Backbone bond lengths (Angstrom), bond angles and torsions (degrees), N, CA, C in turn:
res aa  C-N    CA-C-N  psi(-1)  N-CA   C-N-CA  omega(-1)  CA-C   N-CA-C  phi
1 M - - - 1.471 - - 1.533 110.00 -
2 R 1.298 115.11 145.21 1.460 119.14 175.95 1.513 109.93 -81.79
3 S 1.315 116.26 147.92 1.458 120.35 178.87 1.517 110.55 -71.52
4 E 1.331 116.34 155.60 1.460 120.67 -177.76 1.514 111.31 -69.88
5 R 1.354 114.72 152.12 1.455 119.52 176.23 1.510 110.26 -64.87
6 E 1.318 116.00 140.04 1.451 120.89 176.31 1.518 108.32 -92.60
7 P 1.348 118.28 127.08 1.478 119.02 -179.82 1.516 111.31 -62.00
8 K 1.307 115.81 136.44 1.464 120.72 178.30 1.533 108.79 -74.32
9 Q 1.316 116.73 146.64 1.461 120.34 178.81 1.516 109.67 -60.23
10 T 1.336 117.04 128.56 1.454 120.85 -176.45 1.512 111.09 -84.08
11 Q 1.351 115.01 158.26 1.463 121.90 -179.72 1.514 108.36 -115.89
12 T 1.331 118.59 127.77 1.454 122.26 175.35 1.520 109.21 -74.78
13 L 1.319 116.43 126.05 1.459 121.93 -176.56 1.521 108.86 -103.83
14 V 1.320 116.34 120.98 1.457 119.86 -174.30 1.520 112.81 -112.43
15 S 1.312 117.38 -5.26 1.455 120.26 179.00 1.511 108.70 -156.41
16 P 1.357 118.43 167.10 1.456 119.55 178.67 1.516 113.67 -57.74
17 V 1.324 119.06 -24.51 1.452 121.02 177.94 1.523 108.25 -123.94
18 T 1.330 116.66 118.41 1.447 121.26 -178.82 1.511 109.16 -131.50
19 F 1.334 117.73 134.58 1.450 121.07 176.48 1.514 108.85 -89.33
20 L 1.346 116.04 131.30 1.451 121.17 179.03 1.519 109.53 -73.64
21 A 1.314 115.95 131.35 1.453 120.45 -175.75 1.518 112.18 -62.20
22 S 1.340 116.21 -33.30 1.458 119.42 -177.95 1.509 112.67 -77.91
23 S 1.324 117.94 -17.02 1.460 121.53 -177.26 1.514 109.04 -139.20
24 P 1.335 118.71 85.64 1.467 121.68 -172.79 1.511 113.83 -58.01
25 A 1.334 118.56 -24.02 1.463 120.11 -175.58 1.517 112.33 -89.09
26 I 1.332 117.64 1.38 1.458 120.69 -174.74 1.519 109.53 -110.43
27 A 1.316 116.61 125.26 1.459 121.03 176.29 1.515 109.57 -104.78
28 L 1.310 117.42 139.70 1.454 122.65 178.58 1.521 108.04 -109.02
29 I 1.321 116.70 113.60 1.458 121.98 -176.44 1.513 108.55 -104.92
30 I 1.336 116.71 126.90 1.458 120.98 -175.72 1.523 109.17 -130.96
31 P 1.342 118.55 129.69 1.464 120.27 175.08 1.526 109.80 -57.93
32 V 1.336 117.12 134.21 1.457 120.49 -172.51 1.516 112.62 -68.60
33 H 1.349 118.76 -18.58 1.453 119.11 -178.16 1.517 112.30 -84.45
34 L 1.342 117.86 -3.07 1.454 121.02 -179.34 1.519 110.55 -103.82
35 T 1.324 116.37 147.19 1.460 120.12 170.17 1.512 108.36 -71.64
36 P 1.337 119.66 124.34 1.462 120.88 -177.71 1.509 112.00 -59.66
37 L 1.326 115.82 136.87 1.452 121.80 175.37 1.522 109.07 -77.35
38 S 1.315 116.92 144.09 1.458 119.66 166.07 1.515 107.10 -69.26
39 L 1.312 117.06 154.07 1.444 118.46 173.04 1.515 107.74 -59.18
40 I 1.314 115.85 135.24 1.455 121.08 -173.21 1.521 110.39 -63.11
41 P 1.352 119.15 135.64 1.458 120.46 -178.68 1.517 111.13 -56.26
42 H 1.307 115.12 140.62 1.460 121.18 -179.49 1.503 107.51 -152.15
43 S 1.306 117.14 129.40 1.443 119.93 -178.42 1.508 111.11 -81.14
44 S 1.308 115.91 173.59 1.452 121.02 173.86 1.513 109.52 -55.16
45 P 1.361 119.09 140.75 1.452 120.90 -179.59 1.517 113.38 -56.27
46 L 1.337 117.74 -20.93 1.454 120.14 -177.65 1.516 111.96 -99.49
47 T 1.337 117.34 1.71 1.451 120.88 -179.63 1.516 109.77 -94.59
48 P 1.327 119.36 127.58 1.459 119.98 178.08 1.515 110.51 -61.21
49 P 1.352 118.38 144.43 1.456 120.84 -179.25 1.524 111.96 -70.51
50 L 1.315 115.73 155.94 1.446 122.01 178.31 1.523 110.37 -67.15
51 M 1.334 116.40 146.22 1.446 121.37 -178.91 1.531 109.10 -80.85
52 T 1.322 116.25 72.06 1.459 123.24 179.60 1.516 106.72 -156.30
53 Q 1.342 117.56 176.79 1.456 117.72 -177.91 1.529 110.83 -68.09
54 P 1.339 117.30 149.84 1.473 120.17 179.63 1.520 111.20 -61.60
55 T 1.330 115.47 154.75 1.463 120.30 173.59 1.521 111.21 -90.99
56 A 1.344 117.18 -27.70 1.463 121.89 -178.30 1.521 108.83 -150.46
57 I 1.309 116.62 122.30 1.460 121.63 178.94 1.519 109.20 -103.26
58 C 1.320 115.95 127.96 1.457 121.52 172.06 1.521 107.62 -85.17
59 V 1.310 116.80 119.11 1.464 121.98 -178.75 1.518 109.42 -107.89
60 Y 1.318 115.56 123.69 1.466 122.74 173.98 1.526 107.69 -103.36
61 C 1.325 116.93 132.11 1.463 119.82 179.94 1.521 109.63 -164.06
62 G 1.311 116.36 176.33 1.447 122.24 -172.25 1.518 114.46 -73.15
63 S 1.332 115.40 149.19 1.459 121.54 171.59 1.532 110.53 -87.16
64 S 1.329 116.02 3.79 1.464 121.77 167.97 1.523 107.12 -120.75
65 S 1.320 116.47 167.95 1.464 120.55 -175.92 1.518 113.45 -94.66
66 G 1.330 117.47 -4.53 1.451 119.65 178.21 1.519 113.38 82.80
67 R 1.297 114.53 176.05 1.467 121.87 -172.86 1.518 113.00 -79.42
68 H 1.324 117.27 -29.60 1.465 121.12 -173.57 1.523 110.78 -114.12
69 P 1.334 117.56 142.76 1.467 120.21 -177.88 1.525 113.55 -63.99
70 E 1.336 117.42 -21.68 1.462 119.87 -179.58 1.528 112.66 -60.30
71 Y 1.343 117.31 -29.30 1.457 119.82 179.95 1.533 110.76 -61.79
72 A 1.323 115.92 -48.33 1.461 120.10 178.82 1.524 111.44 -68.70
73 E 1.321 116.46 -37.40 1.471 119.75 179.76 1.521 111.09 -61.35
74 Q 1.326 116.97 -44.07 1.460 120.42 -178.95 1.527 111.60 -72.76
75 A 1.335 117.39 -33.97 1.458 119.95 175.57 1.526 110.34 -62.54
76 A 1.338 116.39 -42.69 1.470 120.41 177.95 1.524 110.84 -65.06
77 A 1.327 116.48 -41.66 1.463 119.93 179.93 1.527 111.05 -64.18
78 F 1.331 116.45 -38.09 1.460 119.69 179.06 1.527 110.68 -66.18
79 G 1.329 116.95 -43.40 1.452 120.14 177.68 1.518 112.54 -63.18
80 T 1.323 116.49 -39.50 1.462 120.97 177.95 1.525 110.83 -62.48
81 E 1.323 116.08 -41.56 1.469 119.96 -179.77 1.528 111.47 -69.12
82 M 1.325 116.73 -36.87 1.462 119.06 175.52 1.532 110.97 -59.66
83 A 1.325 116.01 -46.81 1.461 119.82 179.77 1.525 110.78 -62.57
84 R 1.309 117.54 -41.25 1.468 121.06 179.90 1.523 111.45 -60.61
85 R 1.337 116.21 -35.89 1.450 121.34 -178.96 1.535 113.00 -85.98
86 G 1.327 117.05 -3.20 1.449 119.98 179.77 1.516 114.06 74.69
87 I 1.339 116.44 26.54 1.460 121.65 -179.95 1.525 108.79 -99.20
88 A 1.322 117.14 128.82 1.462 121.50 179.15 1.529 110.23 -74.47
89 L 1.316 115.08 150.40 1.464 122.15 175.62 1.527 109.35 -101.10
90 V 1.321 116.12 130.44 1.460 122.97 168.46 1.520 106.44 -115.99
91 Y 1.334 116.93 127.77 1.466 119.11 -177.12 1.522 109.09 -155.33
92 G 1.330 116.19 -174.17 1.453 121.20 -171.54 1.511 117.30 -77.00
93 G 1.335 118.66 2.69 1.455 121.68 170.29 1.509 116.79 84.10
94 G 1.339 118.09 2.05 1.457 120.25 -176.75 1.519 113.72 -83.90
95 K 1.339 114.34 160.44 1.464 120.18 178.29 1.524 111.96 -105.22
96 V 1.329 117.28 0.94 1.467 121.15 -172.99 1.522 110.73 -110.36
97 G 1.335 115.01 159.65 1.451 121.67 174.63 1.516 113.48 62.52
98 L 1.344 115.86 -155.05 1.462 120.34 179.39 1.523 111.12 -64.14
99 M 1.337 116.61 -27.32 1.461 119.51 177.02 1.523 110.57 -58.07
100 G 1.322 116.19 -48.72 1.457 120.05 179.20 1.513 112.43 -67.28
101 V 1.325 116.87 -35.45 1.468 120.97 -178.56 1.523 110.91 -63.68
102 V 1.326 116.86 -49.51 1.467 119.05 -177.27 1.522 110.80 -67.94
103 A 1.332 118.18 -37.10 1.465 120.72 177.79 1.522 110.80 -64.43
104 D 1.321 116.97 -45.44 1.466 120.60 179.57 1.523 111.31 -60.57
105 A 1.328 116.89 -38.42 1.460 120.61 -178.88 1.522 111.64 -67.06
106 V 1.332 116.99 -41.32 1.463 119.68 177.93 1.529 109.93 -64.66
107 L 1.322 116.90 -45.09 1.464 120.79 179.80 1.525 111.15 -62.57
108 A 1.338 116.65 -42.30 1.465 120.57 -179.82 1.524 111.32 -63.29
109 G 1.325 116.58 -29.46 1.452 121.04 178.44 1.518 113.80 -85.96
110 G 1.330 116.78 5.50 1.457 120.92 179.38 1.512 114.19 83.07
111 G 1.331 117.12 15.35 1.459 120.83 -178.78 1.512 112.85 -89.35
112 K 1.327 116.08 174.27 1.461 123.80 -178.93 1.519 109.54 -100.40
113 V 1.320 116.37 137.35 1.462 122.22 -178.84 1.522 109.03 -130.73
114 V 1.329 115.84 124.22 1.458 122.46 176.34 1.523 107.76 -113.59
115 G 1.321 116.69 118.50 1.456 121.50 176.77 1.518 110.39 -101.35
116 V 1.320 115.98 144.03 1.469 121.69 176.76 1.522 106.98 -126.32
117 I 1.328 116.48 120.75 1.459 118.93 -169.80 1.533 110.54 -145.32
118 P 1.327 118.23 141.46 1.478 120.47 175.07 1.529 110.87 -67.40
119 R 1.326 115.68 148.31 1.460 120.95 -176.47 1.527 112.37 -57.32
120 Q 1.331 117.60 -37.76 1.459 120.14 -178.53 1.523 112.15 -60.42
121 L 1.336 117.10 -35.79 1.459 119.71 178.66 1.522 111.26 -72.57
122 V 1.326 117.12 -30.38 1.466 119.60 173.41 1.520 109.54 -63.71
123 E 1.325 115.59 -43.64 1.464 120.57 -179.20 1.526 111.78 -65.78
124 L 1.334 117.49 -25.56 1.467 121.37 175.91 1.527 111.89 -84.43
125 E 1.326 116.74 2.18 1.468 123.71 174.75 1.524 112.72 64.41
126 V 1.332 116.38 39.46 1.465 119.09 174.36 1.525 111.42 -107.07
127 A 1.345 117.59 -0.28 1.466 120.53 178.58 1.526 110.38 -73.15
128 H 1.314 116.06 144.02 1.464 121.31 177.17 1.525 108.61 -70.95
129 P 1.335 118.43 129.37 1.473 120.17 -173.80 1.523 115.56 -86.50
130 Q 1.342 118.91 -4.13 1.465 119.74 -171.04 1.522 113.40 -124.39
131 L 1.310 118.28 25.73 1.457 120.97 -177.67 1.524 111.94 -75.64
132 S 1.321 115.40 159.62 1.464 120.19 174.24 1.517 109.92 -64.46
133 E 1.331 116.92 -41.76 1.464 122.66 176.73 1.524 108.53 -144.82
134 L 1.318 115.53 143.41 1.463 120.98 173.86 1.519 107.83 -127.29
135 V 1.315 116.75 116.11 1.457 122.69 177.92 1.525 107.82 -97.10
136 V 1.321 116.59 119.15 1.460 121.99 -178.88 1.522 108.77 -103.38
137 V 1.326 116.01 124.03 1.465 121.93 -178.61 1.519 109.14 -119.31
138 E 1.321 115.59 171.16 1.463 119.83 -176.71 1.529 113.07 -91.45
139 T 1.330 118.16 -29.83 1.467 120.39 -173.97 1.517 111.26 -131.87
140 M 1.338 114.66 162.72 1.457 120.17 176.15 1.527 111.06 -65.37
141 H 1.320 117.52 -34.28 1.465 120.49 179.06 1.526 110.41 -64.41
142 Q 1.334 116.98 -42.23 1.466 120.04 176.61 1.516 110.89 -63.54
143 R 1.306 116.28 -36.53 1.462 120.16 179.39 1.525 110.86 -59.96
144 K 1.325 116.64 -49.90 1.464 120.10 -177.82 1.524 111.32 -65.21
145 T 1.328 116.79 -40.14 1.463 119.55 179.74 1.519 111.12 -65.12
146 R 1.333 117.05 -42.94 1.477 119.68 -178.57 1.526 111.00 -67.15
147 M 1.318 117.66 -38.95 1.461 119.80 177.51 1.521 110.33 -61.19
148 Y 1.319 116.27 -40.65 1.466 120.69 176.73 1.518 111.11 -61.96
149 E 1.333 116.67 -45.27 1.460 120.53 -176.25 1.527 112.47 -63.40
150 L 1.316 117.45 -28.25 1.465 121.68 -176.38 1.525 113.68 -91.29
151 S 1.329 118.31 -0.66 1.463 121.49 -169.71 1.520 112.20 -123.05
152 D 1.348 115.78 157.39 1.456 119.90 171.53 1.528 112.10 -132.15
153 A 1.323 116.38 22.01 1.463 123.01 170.05 1.523 106.77 -164.53
154 F 1.348 116.38 154.72 1.460 121.32 -175.15 1.524 108.79 -135.57
155 V 1.340 115.44 125.12 1.468 121.18 -177.94 1.517 109.23 -129.87
156 A 1.323 116.22 131.85 1.457 121.66 175.41 1.519 109.55 -103.94
157 L 1.321 116.42 121.95 1.461 123.16 165.75 1.531 106.26 -91.59
158 P 1.322 118.98 173.29 1.470 119.16 179.09 1.532 112.35 -54.20
159 G 1.315 115.65 139.41 1.453 122.05 -180.00 1.512 110.59 -171.01
160 G 1.318 116.31 -176.18 1.454 121.65 -175.28 1.517 113.10 -106.56
161 F 1.338 115.91 -142.88 1.460 121.20 -175.09 1.526 112.28 -58.05
162 G 1.338 116.97 -42.69 1.460 119.92 -178.57 1.516 112.04 -62.44
163 T 1.323 116.58 -41.87 1.466 121.12 178.15 1.521 110.46 -61.66
164 M 1.344 116.17 -44.62 1.461 119.76 179.73 1.518 110.78 -64.41
165 D 1.323 117.04 -42.93 1.465 121.61 -179.74 1.518 110.55 -58.93
166 E 1.328 117.01 -49.28 1.456 121.19 -176.13 1.523 111.57 -67.05
167 M 1.331 116.82 -44.06 1.457 119.22 -176.98 1.524 111.62 -69.73
168 F 1.321 116.74 -40.47 1.456 118.17 -179.20 1.522 111.86 -71.27
169 E 1.320 117.74 -24.72 1.459 118.49 172.85 1.524 109.98 -65.67
170 M 1.327 117.63 -41.42 1.453 120.09 177.55 1.525 111.39 -65.74
171 L 1.327 117.52 -37.65 1.464 120.43 176.53 1.527 110.62 -64.26
172 T 1.326 116.15 -39.38 1.468 120.22 178.43 1.516 110.86 -66.11
173 W 1.332 116.96 -43.61 1.460 119.90 178.79 1.528 111.04 -62.34
174 A 1.338 116.94 -37.72 1.468 119.80 176.01 1.523 110.37 -64.76
175 Q 1.331 116.95 -40.93 1.460 121.68 179.23 1.526 111.12 -61.08
176 L 1.334 115.95 -34.96 1.464 121.44 -179.91 1.530 112.74 -85.09
177 G 1.321 117.00 -2.26 1.450 120.79 179.22 1.510 114.86 81.11
178 L 1.335 117.49 16.10 1.466 120.62 -179.97 1.529 112.51 -77.02
179 H 1.317 116.97 -22.92 1.460 120.28 172.26 1.522 108.28 -151.94
180 R 1.332 114.72 163.65 1.464 120.44 177.74 1.522 109.49 -132.38
181 Y 1.324 115.70 51.73 1.453 122.31 -179.24 1.529 110.21 -106.99
182 P 1.317 117.25 152.12 1.473 120.00 -176.91 1.523 112.72 -66.63
183 C 1.327 115.86 140.67 1.463 123.98 176.34 1.523 107.95 -126.05
184 A 1.332 117.33 128.72 1.462 120.27 -172.85 1.523 111.63 -143.25
185 F 1.322 114.85 149.53 1.463 122.82 173.45 1.525 107.96 -112.63
186 L 1.334 116.46 113.90 1.465 120.48 176.19 1.522 108.00 -87.54
187 D 1.303 115.53 109.91 1.461 121.30 -174.13 1.534 110.68 -80.60
188 V 1.309 115.64 142.69 1.464 122.79 175.45 1.526 106.69 -136.38
189 R 1.320 117.06 124.17 1.463 121.79 179.89 1.547 112.01 56.91
190 G 1.317 117.02 31.08 1.459 119.88 179.14 1.512 114.12 69.51
191 Y 1.335 116.92 21.94 1.463 120.78 -174.66 1.529 112.08 -58.26
192 Y 1.334 116.63 -37.47 1.460 120.06 -176.49 1.530 113.43 -100.98
193 R 1.317 117.52 13.59 1.467 120.71 -179.13 1.523 111.75 -59.23
194 D 1.318 116.51 -47.64 1.463 119.69 -177.79 1.528 111.96 -71.09
195 L 1.330 117.13 -31.15 1.456 119.85 176.81 1.531 110.00 -65.76
196 R 1.313 115.95 -40.77 1.464 118.90 177.38 1.526 110.67 -63.19
197 A 1.321 116.45 -40.31 1.467 119.88 176.83 1.521 111.08 -63.27
198 M 1.333 117.00 -36.82 1.457 120.31 178.13 1.524 110.74 -64.63
199 M 1.324 117.14 -39.09 1.461 119.54 176.95 1.521 111.35 -63.37
200 E 1.327 116.57 -39.04 1.461 119.94 176.47 1.530 110.20 -62.25
201 H 1.327 116.54 -38.38 1.463 121.14 178.41 1.531 110.31 -65.59
202 M 1.332 117.30 -39.62 1.461 121.01 176.78 1.529 110.91 -59.03
203 V 1.324 115.97 -41.07 1.465 120.50 178.71 1.525 110.21 -66.90
204 A 1.332 115.99 -45.85 1.463 120.26 -178.85 1.522 111.89 -60.40
205 E 1.331 116.25 -34.77 1.468 120.79 -179.91 1.531 112.41 -89.49
206 E 1.343 115.97 4.33 1.467 123.70 173.42 1.529 113.58 65.12
207 F 1.349 115.17 38.41 1.461 120.35 170.03 1.525 111.30 -102.46
208 V 1.314 117.36 -17.66 1.463 123.71 176.58 1.526 107.47 -130.99
209 K 1.327 116.49 138.66 1.456 120.29 179.50 1.529 110.63 -79.66
210 P 1.322 117.62 147.62 1.477 119.63 179.08 1.525 112.91 -54.88
211 G 1.338 117.52 -37.91 1.458 119.51 179.87 1.513 113.09 -65.44
212 Q 1.320 116.52 -32.77 1.466 120.45 177.44 1.522 110.39 -70.23
213 R 1.318 116.47 -41.79 1.460 119.48 175.89 1.518 110.60 -62.47
214 D 1.326 117.40 -42.82 1.461 121.29 -175.81 1.520 112.70 -68.77
215 S 1.333 117.79 -17.39 1.464 120.45 179.56 1.522 112.32 -81.10
216 V 1.332 117.30 -5.18 1.467 122.52 179.66 1.522 108.65 -104.45
217 W 1.335 116.41 132.69 1.468 120.84 -178.46 1.520 110.33 -98.04
218 F 1.330 116.29 135.69 1.458 123.50 170.60 1.517 107.98 -125.82
219 G 1.328 117.42 140.29 1.453 120.10 175.67 1.509 111.57 170.18
220 D 1.331 115.84 171.34 1.468 120.90 -178.59 1.521 112.70 -115.50
221 S 1.331 117.40 6.50 1.460 121.10 -179.22 1.520 109.97 -103.15
222 M 1.327 116.85 117.52 1.457 120.14 178.45 1.520 111.26 -65.82
223 A 1.321 117.02 -38.53 1.470 119.83 179.14 1.520 110.48 -61.50
224 A 1.343 116.12 -42.53 1.466 119.71 178.64 1.520 111.37 -66.17
225 L 1.325 117.06 -37.62 1.465 120.99 179.65 1.525 110.80 -63.33
226 F 1.326 117.34 -49.38 1.462 119.57 -179.22 1.525 110.77 -64.98
227 G 1.333 116.99 -37.34 1.460 119.73 176.54 1.517 111.81 -62.79
228 W 1.340 116.57 -39.58 1.465 120.57 179.11 1.524 110.96 -66.18
229 M 1.341 117.24 -43.44 1.461 119.90 179.27 1.519 111.32 -63.59
230 D 1.345 116.96 -38.10 1.460 120.58 -178.63 1.526 111.96 -62.30
231 S 1.329 117.10 -29.53 1.465 120.58 -176.08 1.524 112.88 -111.27
232 Y 1.317 116.92 12.77 1.466 120.59 -177.04 1.528 110.29 -62.21
233 D 1.333 117.08 133.90 1.464 120.86 -174.14 1.520 113.58 -101.21
234 G 1.321 117.61 8.27 1.458 120.24 176.32 1.505 115.53 90.59
235 G 1.325 117.89 -1.36 1.457 119.92 179.16 1.517 112.06 70.55
236 D 1.342 115.57 -171.24 1.461 120.15 -174.01 1.529 112.72 -118.68
237 A 1.343 117.52 18.74 1.468 119.95 -177.61 1.524 110.61 -72.30
238 S 1.299 116.42 139.62 1.454 121.74 172.54 1.521 108.62 -105.71
239 R 1.328 116.93 157.98 1.449 120.60 -176.64 1.527 110.92 -67.55
240 V 1.324 115.88 130.69 1.455 121.69 176.76 1.531 110.32 -110.37
241 I 1.341 116.69 -43.22 1.449 121.82 177.64 1.520 108.74 -131.79
242 G 1.326 116.76 164.70 1.453 121.75 -175.21 1.514 113.78 -86.13
243 P 1.342 117.88 164.31 1.460 122.54 -176.79 1.518 114.27 -65.25
244 A 1.333 118.44 -19.98 1.465 119.97 177.89 1.518 111.46 -61.43
245 S 1.318 117.84 -19.90 1.461 122.00 -177.54 1.523 112.86 -69.24
246 V 1.340 118.39 -16.76 1.460 120.08 -175.86 1.522 112.09 -98.06
247 K 1.322 118.42 0.76 1.465 119.66 -179.37 1.521 110.55 -69.99
248 A 1.333 115.80 136.18 1.459 120.67 -178.60 1.519 110.13 -77.17
């Protein structure tokens, strides 16, 4: 059995803008009409996750909606299902593309949404204005680290270079033993078919171990995805480097 998640130390919020003591460069902006969320529970990066459904899923996806309407339809359906299950959404904080679609769906279902976004993108007015929480950071590296810290599962919907960058960083961290949380690609219209084939090629050429490939989920069934995350056993990665390596 996996050990239980350890609750993250909470931060008392006294104003709409509060600086986190552990990260002086990160501001947490909260709409004043909402009750502030506690920081989402997250266990030690080296502690295997509990064998139960995630409390917060980090979703990586496109800042555009793609060529086919099915991409947006499935993003909305995924957000709706997250809200129904009481799972919080952690994402890049944008209001555009699939990012905005999945956030809107979670909010419409009464769920909690935490966005993490660099200050420059806020200034360009692409931040979602109605989130439960918006964490504003100074750099892209801080953004990725904070999204990781707030999440206990990682799912990629269709997206471009940014989606691949973020998801493969989580796969790399899992490979190095920095976390043992589920990582999954929710396929839509066969979008990730060739990526899955590429992973098989990596294994065949002995650059990726079969166990590492097997720890990543691919599929187009949301029910199967949530069932897999609920029973995820943490994979077989052993620690290679320490958690200090992921600090921004």
